[in-house]
C-alpha positions in Angstrom: 77.4 -33.3 17.2 78.6 -35.8 19.7 79.7 -35.8 23.4 82.2 -38.4 24.6 81.6 -40.1 28.0 84.3 -39.9 30.7 86.3 -43.1 31.2 86.1 -44.4 27.6 88.7 -44.7 25.0 87.8 -42.7 21.9 89.9 -45.0 19.7 88.1 -48.2 20.7 84.9 -49.6 19.3 83.5 -49.5 22.8 83.2 -45.8 22.7 79.8 -44.5 23.8 78.4 -41.3 22.1 75.2 -39.3 22.6 74.0 -38.0 19.3 72.0 -34.7 19.3 70.1 -33.5 16.2 71.5 -30.2 15.0 69.1 -27.3 15.6 67.3 -26.3 12.5 68.2 -22.9 11.2 65.4 -20.3 11.2 67.6 -17.6 9.8 67.0 -18.0 6.0 63.9 -16.7 4.3 62.4 -16.9 0.9 61.1 -13.8 -1.0 59.0 -13.9 -4.2 58.0 -11.5 -6.9 61.4 -9.7 -6.9 62.1 -9.7 -10.7 62.9 -6.0 -10.6 65.4 -6.2 -7.8 69.1 -7.1 -8.1 71.1 -9.0 -5.5 72.6 -5.7 -4.3 69.1 -4.1 -4.1 67.8 -7.1 -2.1 70.8 -6.8 0.3 70.2 -3.1 0.7 66.4 -3.5 1.3 66.9 -6.3 3.9 69.7 -4.6 5.7 67.1 -2.5 7.5 65.9 -5.5 9.4 69.3 -6.9 10.5 72.7 -8.3 9.4 72.4 -9.9 6.0 74.7 -12.9 5.7 74.0 -14.0 2.2 71.7 -13.3 -0.7 70.9 -15.7 -3.6 68.5 -14.9 -6.4 67.2 -17.5 -8.8 67.7 -16.3 -12.4 64.1 -17.1 -13.5 61.0 -17.0 -11.4 61.6 -13.9 -9.4 62.5 -15.7 -6.2 65.3 -15.0 -3.8 66.8 -16.4 -0.6 68.1 -14.1 2.1 70.0 -15.3 5.2 70.2 -13.3 8.4 72.5 -13.6 11.4 69.7 -14.5 13.8 66.2 -15.9 13.7 64.8 -12.7 15.3 66.1 -10.7 12.4 64.6 -13.2 9.9 61.2 -13.0 11.6 61.3 -9.2 11.6 62.1 -9.2 7.9 59.2 -11.5 7.1 56.8 -9.3 9.0 57.9 -6.0 7.5 58.2 -7.3 3.9 54.7 -8.8 4.1 53.4 -5.5 5.4 54.6 -3.4 2.5 51.5 -2.1 0.7 51.4 -2.7 -3.0 54.0 -5.5 -3.0 53.4 -9.2 -2.9 56.7 -10.5 -1.6 55.0 -13.4 0.2 58.0 -13.8 2.5 58.3 -16.9 4.7 60.9 -19.1 6.3 62.9 -21.2 3.9 62.7 -24.8 5.1 65.4 -27.1 3.8 64.3 -30.2 1.9 64.5 -33.3 4.0 64.9 -36.9 2.8 63.6 -39.3 5.3 65.9 -42.3 5.8 64.4 -45.7 5.0 64.5 -47.6 8.3 62.8 -50.6 9.6 60.1 -49.9 12.0 61.1 -50.7 15.6 58.1 -51.4 17.9 60.3 -51.2 20.9 61.6 -47.7 20.1 60.3 -45.0 22.4 57.9 -42.4 20.9 59.6 -39.3 19.4 58.9 -36.0 21.1 56.7 -33.4 19.4 58.2 -30.8 17.2 59.6 -27.8 19.1 56.7 -25.3 19.9 58.6 -22.3 18.8 59.2 -23.8 15.3 55.5 -24.8 15.0 54.2 -21.4 16.1 56.7 -19.7 13.7 55.5 -21.7 10.8 51.8 -21.1 11.5 52.3 -17.4 12.1 54.5 -16.6 9.2 52.3 -18.5 6.8 49.4 -16.2 7.7 49.0 -13.2 5.3 50.2 -10.4 7.6 49.4 -6.9 6.6 49.0 -3.4 8.1 45.5 -1.9 8.6 44.4 0.3 5.8 44.6 4.1 6.5 41.1 4.8 5.2 40.4 8.0 3.3 37.1 8.6 4.9 34.9 10.6 2.4 33.7 14.0 3.4 30.0 14.0 4.3 27.3 16.6 3.9 27.4 18.4 7.2 24.1 19.4 8.8 25.7 22.4 10.6 24.5 25.8 9.3 27.2 28.0 10.7 29.0 28.3 7.3 25.7 29.2 5.6 25.3 32.2 7.9 28.7 33.5 6.9 27.8 33.5 3.2 27.2 37.0 1.8 24.8 35.9 -0.9 21.2 35.0 -0.1 18.7 36.3 2.4 19.5 33.9 5.3 20.9 36.6 7.6 18.1 38.9 6.7 15.4 36.4 7.5 17.0 35.2 10.7 18.9 38.4 11.9 19.3 37.1 15.5 20.8 33.7 14.3 18.2 31.5 16.0 19.2 28.7 13.8 23.0 29.2 13.5 24.2 25.6 14.3 27.8 24.8 14.7 27.6 21.0 14.9 25.1 18.1 14.5 26.0 14.6 15.5 24.7 11.7 13.5 23.0 8.6 15.0 24.7 5.3 13.9 23.2 2.6 16.1 19.7 3.8 16.9 17.1 3.3 14.2 15.2 6.5 13.3 11.6 5.8 14.2 8.5 7.8 14.2 7.4 9.5 17.5 4.1 7.7 17.2 3.0 4.1 16.7 1.1 3.9 13.4 -0.7 0.7 14.5 -1.8 2.3 17.8 -2.9 5.4 15.8 -5.1 3.2 13.6 -6.7 1.5 16.6 -7.5 4.9 18.2 -9.0 6.2 14.9 -11.2 3.1 14.5 -12.4 3.5 18.0 -13.2 7.1 17.5 -15.0 6.4 14.2 -17.2 3.8 15.9 -18.1 6.2 18.7 -18.7 9.3 16.6 -19.6 8.2 13.1 -19.0 10.8 10.4 -18.5 9.9 6.8 -16.5 13.0 6.2 -13.7 11.7 8.5 -11.7 8.7 7.3 -8.3 7.1 7.8 -6.3 6.9 4.6 -3.2 4.7 5.1 -1.3 6.5 7.9 -3.1 9.9 7.4 -6.3 11.0 9.1 -8.4 12.9 6.6 -10.5 15.4 8.5 -13.3 17.3 6.9 -15.7 18.3 9.8 -17.3 17.3 13.1 -20.9 16.4 13.9 -22.8 18.5 16.5 -22.2 15.8 19.0 -18.5 15.7 18.3 -18.2 19.5 18.4 -19.8 19.6 21.9 -16.8 17.7 23.2 -14.4 20.6 22.5 -14.2 24.2 23.7 -13.8 25.7 20.3 -13.2 29.5 19.8 -14.4 31.0 16.5 -13.2 34.0 14.5 -15.7 36.8 14.7 -15.5 37.5 11.0 -15.5 34.1 9.2 -16.6 31.8 12.1 -13.5 29.7 11.5 -11.1 28.6 14.3 -9.8 31.6 16.3 -6.2 31.5 17.5 -5.5 35.1 18.6 -7.8 37.3 20.6 -8.1 40.7 22.3 -7.2 40.6 26.0 -9.7 43.4 26.7 -12.9 41.8 25.2 -11.8 38.3 24.4 -12.7 38.7 20.7 -11.1 36.0 18.6 -9.6 36.2 15.1 -8.2 33.5 12.8 -5.7 35.9 11.1 -4.3 39.4 11.1 -6.3 40.2 7.9 -9.6 39.6 9.7 -8.4 41.5 12.7 -7.8 44.6 10.5 -11.2 44.1 8.8 -13.0 44.1 12.1 -10.9 46.9 13.7 -13.5 49.7 13.7 -16.3 47.6 15.0 -14.0 45.9 17.5 -12.8 49.3 18.8 -16.4 50.3 19.6 -17.3 47.0 21.2 -14.2 46.9 23.3 -14.7 50.4 24.6 -18.4 49.8 25.3 -17.6 46.6 27.3 -15.0 48.5 29.2 -17.5 51.2 30.1 -15.7 54.0 28.4 -17.0 56.5 25.8 -16.4 56.2 22.1 -13.1 57.7 21.2 -13.0 60.7 19.0 -12.3 60.3 15.3 -8.8 61.7 15.7 -8.0 59.4 18.5 -9.4 56.5 16.6 -7.4 57.4 13.6 -4.2 57.6 15.6 -4.9 54.3 17.4 -5.7 52.7 14.1 -2.3 53.7 12.7 -0.5 52.4 15.7 -2.4 49.1 15.6 -1.8 48.7 11.9 1.9 49.3 12.4 1.9 46.8 15.4 0.0 44.2 13.5 1.9 44.5 10.2 4.0 41.3 10.0 7.7 41.9 9.7 9.5 39.7 7.2 12.0 38.4 9.8 11.9 35.7 12.4 11.2 37.0 15.9 10.9 35.5 19.3 9.9 36.4 22.9 12.5 36.1 25.7 12.4 33.2 28.2 12.0 33.9 31.9 15.2 33.5 34.0 14.0 30.2 35.5 11.7 28.2 33.3 10.4 24.8 32.7 11.0 23.5 29.2 10.4 20.6 26.9 13.2 19.3 24.6 12.3 19.6 20.9 15.5 18.6 19.1 18.9 17.2 20.0 21.9 18.4 18.0 24.7 17.2 20.2 24.9 16.1 23.9 25.5 19.7 24.9 23.4 21.5 22.2 19.6 21.2 22.2 16.5 23.1 21.3 13.8 23.6 23.9 10.4 25.2 24.2 8.5 26.7 27.2 6.5 24.2 29.2 4.2 27.0 30.6 0.5 26.0 29.9 -0.2 29.1 27.8 3.0 28.7 25.8 2.3 25.0 25.4 -1.2 25.7 24.0 0.1 28.3 21.6 2.9 25.9 20.4 0.5 23.0 19.7 -1.9 25.4 17.9 0.9 26.7 15.7 1.9 23.1 14.8 -1.8 22.4 13.9 -2.0 25.5 11.6 1.1 24.4 9.6 -0.2 20.9 9.4 -3.5 22.1 8.0 -1.7 24.5 5.6 0.3 21.6 4.2 -2.8 19.8 3.1 -3.6 22.4 0.4 -0.2 23.9 -0.3 1.4 23.8 -3.7 5.0 22.8 -4.6 7.6 25.6 -4.7 9.0 24.4 -8.0 5.7 25.3 -9.7 6.3 29.0 -9.1 9.9 29.7 -8.1 13.4 28.3 -7.3 14.2 28.1 -3.6 17.0 30.3 -2.2 18.8 30.5 1.2 16.6 32.4 3.6 13.3 31.3 2.2 10.6 29.8 4.4 8.5 26.9 3.1 6.6 23.8 4.3 8.0 20.3 4.4 7.1 16.9 5.8 8.3 16.5 9.4 8.8 12.8 9.5 8.8 12.2 13.3 5.2 13.5 13.5 4.0 12.7 10.0 2.7 16.2 9.3 4.0 19.3 7.5 6.1 21.9 9.4 7.7 25.2 8.6 11.3 25.1 7.4 14.0 27.7 6.9 16.2 27.0 3.9 19.9 27.4 4.8 21.6 25.9 1.7 20.2 25.1 -1.7 21.4 22.1 -3.7 20.5 20.9 -7.2 18.2 18.1 -5.9 17.8 18.7 -2.2 18.3 21.6 0.2 19.5 21.8 3.8 16.6 23.0 6.0 15.9 23.7 9.6 12.5 22.9 11.0 11.7 26.3 12.6 9.3 24.9 15.2 11.3 21.9 16.2 15.0 22.7 15.6 15.8 19.6 13.6 18.2 20.0 10.6 17.7 17.7 7.6 18.1 17.6 3.8 14.7 18.0 2.0 14.1 17.2 -1.6 13.4 20.4 -3.5 10.3 18.8 -5.0 8.9 18.3 -1.5 9.1 22.0 -0.5 5.6 23.7 -0.4 4.6 27.4 -0.5 3.1 29.2 2.5 0.5 31.7 1.1 -0.4 33.4 4.5 2.3 36.0 5.3 1.4 36.1 8.9 1.7 32.4 9.2 5.0 32.5 7.3 6.6 34.8 9.9 4.8 33.5 13.0 6.9 33.9 16.1 9.6 31.3 16.8 8.7 29.4 20.0 11.9 27.3 20.4 15.3 28.2 21.9 18.7 26.9 21.2 20.6 26.3 24.5 24.1 25.2 25.5 24.5 22.9 28.4 27.3 23.6 30.8 30.1 21.3 32.1 29.6 18.6 29.4 32.7 16.5 28.7 34.5 16.9 25.4 35.5 13.2 25.4 34.6 11.3 22.2 32.8 8.6 24.1 29.3 7.1 24.2 27.6 10.1 22.6 24.9 7.8 21.3 23.8 6.8 24.8 23.7 10.4 25.9 21.5 11.4 23.0 19.2 8.5 23.6 18.8 9.6 27.2 17.9 13.1 26.1 15.4 11.7 23.6 13.6 9.9 26.5 13.2 13.3 28.3 11.4 14.9 25.4 7.9 14.7 26.9 9.0 15.6 30.5 9.1 19.2 31.8 12.6 20.0 32.9 13.7 22.8 35.2 16.2 25.1 33.4 18.7 27.6 34.8 20.8 29.6 32.4 22.7 32.8 31.7 22.1 35.1 28.7 25.2 36.3 26.9 25.0 38.2 23.6 21.5 36.9 23.2 22.7 33.3 23.5 21.4 31.0 26.2 24.5 29.5 27.8 25.6 27.8 31.0 22.4 25.9 31.0 21.7 23.4 33.8 18.7 21.0 33.4 17.0 19.1 36.2 14.4 16.4 35.9 11.1 16.5 38.0 12.7 14.0 40.4 15.7 16.4 41.0 18.3 14.5 39.0 20.9 16.6 37.2 20.6 16.0 33.5 24.1 17.5 32.9 25.8 15.0 35.3 23.9 12.0 33.9 25.0 13.0 30.4 28.7 12.9 31.5 28.2 9.6 33.2 26.9 8.1 30.0 29.5 9.6 27.7 32.7 8.9 29.7 34.3 5.5 29.3 36.5 5.0 32.4 39.8 3.0 32.0 38.7 -0.6 32.4 39.2 -1.8 36.0 40.4 1.5 37.3 37.8 1.4 40.2 39.0 -2.0 41.3 41.9 -2.8 43.6 43.8 -4.5 40.8 45.5 -1.3 39.8 48.6 0.0 41.4 48.9 3.3 43.3 49.2 5.3 40.1 46.0 3.9 38.7 47.9 2.1 36.0 48.1 -1.6 34.9 45.5 -4.1 34.3 46.9 -7.6 34.7 44.5 -9.2 37.1 41.1 -8.1 36.0 39.2 -11.2 35.2 36.4 -9.7 33.0 36.9 -10.1 29.2 34.9 -10.2 26.0 35.4 -13.0 23.4 35.3 -12.4 19.6 32.4 -14.8 19.1 30.2 -12.6 21.3 30.6 -9.5 19.0 27.5 -8.8 16.9 28.0 -8.8 13.2 25.7 -6.8 10.8 24.3 -8.5 7.7 25.5 -7.3 4.3 23.1 -5.3 2.2 22.5 -7.6 -0.7 21.5 -6.3 -4.1 22.9 -4.8 -7.3 25.1 -1.8 -7.9 26.1 -1.4 -4.2 29.0 0.9 -3.3 31.7 -0.8 -1.3 35.3 -0.2 -0.3 38.0 -3.0 -0.1 39.9 -2.8 3.2 42.2 -5.8 2.7 43.1 -8.1 -0.2 46.1 -9.9 1.3 44.6 -13.4 0.7 42.9 -12.7 -2.7 45.6 -14.7 -4.6 45.0 -17.7 -2.3 41.3 -18.0 -2.0 39.8 -15.0 -3.9 38.6 -13.5 -0.6 38.7 -9.8 0.3 37.7 -7.8 3.4 35.2 -5.0 2.5 32.7 -2.5 4.0 29.7 -0.7 2.5 30.4 2.9 1.8 27.3 3.8 3.8 28.9 2.2 6.9 32.1 4.2 6.7 30.8 7.0 8.9 30.0 4.4 11.6 33.6 3.0 11.3 35.0 6.6 11.5 33.0 7.3 14.6 34.2 4.0 16.2 37.8 4.8 15.3 37.5 8.2 17.1 36.1 6.5 20.2 39.0 4.1 20.2 41.5 6.9 19.8 39.9 8.9 22.6 40.0 5.9 25.0 43.5 4.9 23.9 44.9 8.2 25.1 43.7 7.3 28.6 45.5 3.9 28.8 48.5 4.7 26.6 50.8 5.1 29.7 49.7 1.9 31.5 52.9 0.1 32.6 51.8 -3.4 33.3 51.6 -5.6 30.2 48.4 -7.5 29.3 48.4 -10.9 27.6 45.0 -11.7 26.0 43.6 -15.2 25.7 43.2 -16.7 22.2 39.9 -15.4 20.8 39.7 -12.5 23.3 39.0 -9.0 22.2 41.6 -6.4 23.1 42.8 -2.8 22.3 45.8 -2.7 20.1 48.2 0.1 19.2 49.5 -0.1 15.6 51.2 2.7 13.7 50.4 5.0 16.6 46.7 4.3 16.1 44.3 2.3 18.3 42.3 -0.6 16.9 40.0 -3.3 18.1 41.7 -6.7 17.8 41.2 -10.3 18.6 44.0 -12.5 19.8 44.6 -15.1 17.0 47.6 -16.9 18.5 49.7 -16.4 21.6 53.4 -17.3 21.6 56.2 -17.1 24.1 58.1 -14.3 22.4 55.8 -11.5 23.7 54.4 -10.7 20.2 51.0 -12.5 19.8 49.3 -12.5 16.4 46.4 -10.1 16.5 43.5 -9.9 14.0 42.2 -6.4 13.6 38.6 -7.4 13.0 37.3 -4.0 11.7 40.0 -3.9 9.0 40.5 -7.6 8.2 44.3 -7.5 8.8 46.6 -9.7 10.8 49.7 -8.3 12.5 52.2 -9.2 15.2 51.9 -6.8 18.2 54.3 -6.3 21.1 52.6 -6.8 24.5 53.5 -3.2 25.4 51.0 -2.1 22.7 48.1 -4.3 23.9 45.5 -3.1 26.5 42.3 -4.6 27.8 39.3 -3.2 26.0 36.1 -2.1 27.9 32.9 -3.9 27.0 31.4 -0.6 25.7 33.9 -0.7 22.9 34.4 -4.4 22.5 30.7 -5.1 21.9 30.2 -2.5 19.2 28.6 -4.1 16.1 31.1 -5.2 13.4 30.1 -3.9 10.0 33.2 -5.2 8.1 32.5 -8.3 5.9 34.4 -11.0 4.2 33.6 -12.0 0.6 34.7 -14.0 -2.4 35.3 -12.2 -5.7 33.3 -13.9 -8.3 35.0 -15.4 -11.4 38.5 -14.4 -10.1 39.6 -18.0 -9.5 38.4 -19.1 -12.9 40.1 -16.2 -14.6 43.4 -17.0 -12.8 43.1 -20.6 -13.8 42.6 -19.4 -17.4 45.9 -17.6 -17.5 45.0 -14.1 -16.2 48.0 -12.6 -14.4 47.1 -11.2 -11.0 50.0 -9.0 -10.3 50.1 -5.9 -8.1 49.3 -3.6 -11.1 46.2 -5.6 -12.0 45.0 -5.6 -8.4 45.5 -1.9 -8.1 43.3 -1.3 -11.2 40.5 -3.8 -10.7 40.6 -4.5 -6.9 41.8 -1.1 -5.6 41.8 -0.5 -1.8 40.6 2.7 -0.3 38.3 3.6 -3.2 34.6 3.2 -3.8 33.8 0.2 -6.0 30.5 -0.8 -7.6 29.5 -4.4 -6.9 26.6 -6.8 -7.0 26.4 -8.5 -3.6 24.7 -11.9 -3.2 24.9 -15.0 -1.0 25.8 -18.6 -2.0 25.4 -21.8 -0.1 27.6 -24.9 -0.8 27.9 -28.3 0.8 31.3 -29.2 2.3 32.8 -32.1 4.2 33.2 -35.8 3.8 30.4 -38.1 2.7 28.1 -38.7 5.6 29.3 -35.6 7.4 28.4 -32.9 5.0 27.7 -29.4 6.2 26.3 -26.3 4.5 28.5 -23.3 4.3 27.1 -19.9 3.3 29.4 -17.1 2.1 29.1 -13.7 0.4 29.8 -13.3 -3.3 31.0 -10.0 -4.8 30.6 -9.4 -8.5 32.8 -6.3 -9.1 31.5 -4.5 -12.2 34.8 -3.5 -13.8 36.5 -6.8 -13.2 33.5 -8.7 -14.5 33.5 -6.6 -17.7 37.2 -7.4 -18.2 36.7 -11.2 -17.7 33.7 -11.2 -20.1 35.8 -9.4 -22.8 38.6 -11.9 -22.4 36.1 -14.8 -22.8 34.6 -13.2 -25.9 38.1 -13.1 -27.5 
């Protein structure tokens, strides 16, 4: 193209012209793996993305060229074609072959300008393997809730617990807090050693993490105010209020009834009752002391101080009375069950467990046995509620122990399920709220409540310092829109353009893969597997964590969905991204001037172009969550491909399927890369997929 200067004669050799290089066309794309599509089919498929000017398909090789009317339509077609799940079109811009002219170098010539930024960014972006995030089929998990078990007609669960003390509707899992014991084993060892040195007794010894107790010396016994059963001289837990006579069990109380009746009346100064009266009283006492084969519980006073025993959700907890007498009784009850567990025999030796049965099982937080109510029986493990704590857990059927003492079996329940009032239903930082409640376990809390249909509802808890527990829980759960409290928002509370705080991708913690054999994983993205044999994967055990994180992002995304001001993230900055009407964590991979930066969805391993209207600033609470998605190289895949193995979409769907559990051996490998003198060690994860490995070995054997 040439422009003629004014005042010159076009016909003369003196004509001056300014040559301009014609702008390179960015409207033609190349599409691969289209053997099964005709020219008409290609035109019809690509017409959804814009006006198709021309279509040309190579007869062999499965490659086609499609030309659009504008470069915008071509770019859209590349993005959409590469995002089609199950197809490997590998669409990109078709660059014309250029032949460089042979010219003599001219040292006096001015330097040529850099290539146009738009063309450079287009090449870089479209050469990246763009893909949509996988819509994961999160597997159903064994729920710890017991509500459905109480609706079942079979079993004796409703008969054992007629007042539904342990009917639980929801239990939240803990994903980030490691489950630890409520005591320090090392501290326990030091205390035991100190005790043994001060009060030597060969019958008491420390075996691993268990204190084996067989008796006290006279000097040791003098340190405790011990009450003895009047019949067997064992430890007495219940007593007569009139004469303070102690008994260790109901059986010994019945055995001593006649003598106790005379002693009690004598100490009270009364005469011995007649035989008829004694007989009548004996019948009443026998009826009163006969244990009922159901769980019972005394009511709480209207205003009470309580201790937390178990945390189901931020608004559902179990508590026990903090009254000194009730506290003493509770600790004595725990001690009885702990002692009973030392000599109890396994249930499987005599019977099969059924729903509604009460047994003993190891309560891990304390390291002692506790009483459990079986709510659901499985082939190998059963769902149980620890009656004296409120914790729900799955217990191996072989670890369930029998309780021989009927009175001990149906001892009164001393804990209460309560429902806190005015707790937010936002799916936010539940973990922090439950950690806060866990720290309050050993503190007496003032409780106000209302009783409705025998349920303790509208509960308000207060710390000894006067702080409202309910309000603090809400402050911990709710994630406010980032920057809302600053003056950088408009009058409607929307927009976010000027807040300077941000989180970079390199600051995000990354969990270590669980190395070993026969691990269950799920492939989340395999877009680049044909290029470098790499896939994005996650351990099946981490899927609940990812599901919980996704719910938190969705909950927060609803708050900021209507923000009007656009937000442009920096390269490498974490942001909140809306894609396919879902919200994801993303990191800005590349920013361009077309308002559609390339965003890497770090939890799913996919790259996509996102309009600025679908990008929001992400709060640090969500941005800094640990990333549990990993990148790995599929072992032997590159060698198999070089050996002639065809890696088409059908092959990948069979041996590298997405959204399905796969068995793999996970290991680590370190290689040296770089030029001589500047070598560096690079460590990466290697995945040996069992089915793929078996196929490759069978081919090699042939």
